[in-house]
N, C-alpha and C positions, 0 to 999 in steps of 0.2 A: 156336472161341474161348471160353473165359469173360469178363467184365469185369476180372477180375483179370490176366489175357494181354494183355489189350489196354490195358490203363494201364503193363507189362510193357511193349511192344513201342513205346509213343508216347512213357516215359520214356524206354530205348534212344537213337528217336530225334532226342531233344532232346538228351542227352550227346553224342550223334558230331557233331550240328550245332552245338553251343556247342564242341567242340572242333576242329573245322575253322573256323569263325567266328575265338577264337584265333590258331591256327596263321596265317591268313591278316594277320591283322591283332593282331598281339603289341602293341600298343603303341597307350595311352588319352591323354584327354587330363587333366594333372594337377588332381586332387578340390582341390589348396591354394590354387592359383594359379588355377585354371580353363585353363590354356592361354596365361595373358597372363606368365609368363616370370618376375616378379618375384612378391617378398613382399607381403602384406598391409602391412605395416610401413612401406611403405617412401615416403618424401618427398620433394617437387621436388631436397630437395639431397643424396637421399642414396638412388638406385635400387638396390636388393638383391636378389639372385637371388634363387628360394624355395628353401627349403631340401628342401622333400621332391623335387622334381625339379634341383636343382641348375642353375636356368637353361634346364632345355629343353622347356619346357611337356607335357612327355609322360611316361608312367610305362608301366613293362612291366604287360598285363593280366595277373590271377590265371590259374594254368596253362601261362603262356606260356615258362614253362622260364629255363632263368639269362642265358639271353639271345646277343648272339656273344660268340665266344673275342675278350683285351682282346690289341692288335698288341705286338708282341714288342717289350722296350724298346730305347732307344737301343745306341749303338756301349758292348761291355762289358757286351751283358744277357745271361740268358742265350738260346743261340740250341740246342734242341733238335728 
């Protein structure tokens, strides 16, 4: 195997490993609030939610896909 062939094999192994890691761990800590769930401008008078994660403290990682499907809406909602 040549040097470039070895590099291609190593690159494929790294990409597959990253993809598997993203599938097993699709969420990461929010980079804006650093998992604290509050925005950086919060004061003791008003504890605002983080605008990036919506107060969850985590965001989807790149490559994780769109996320789980949303639950059906309440009574009178569309039931397909």
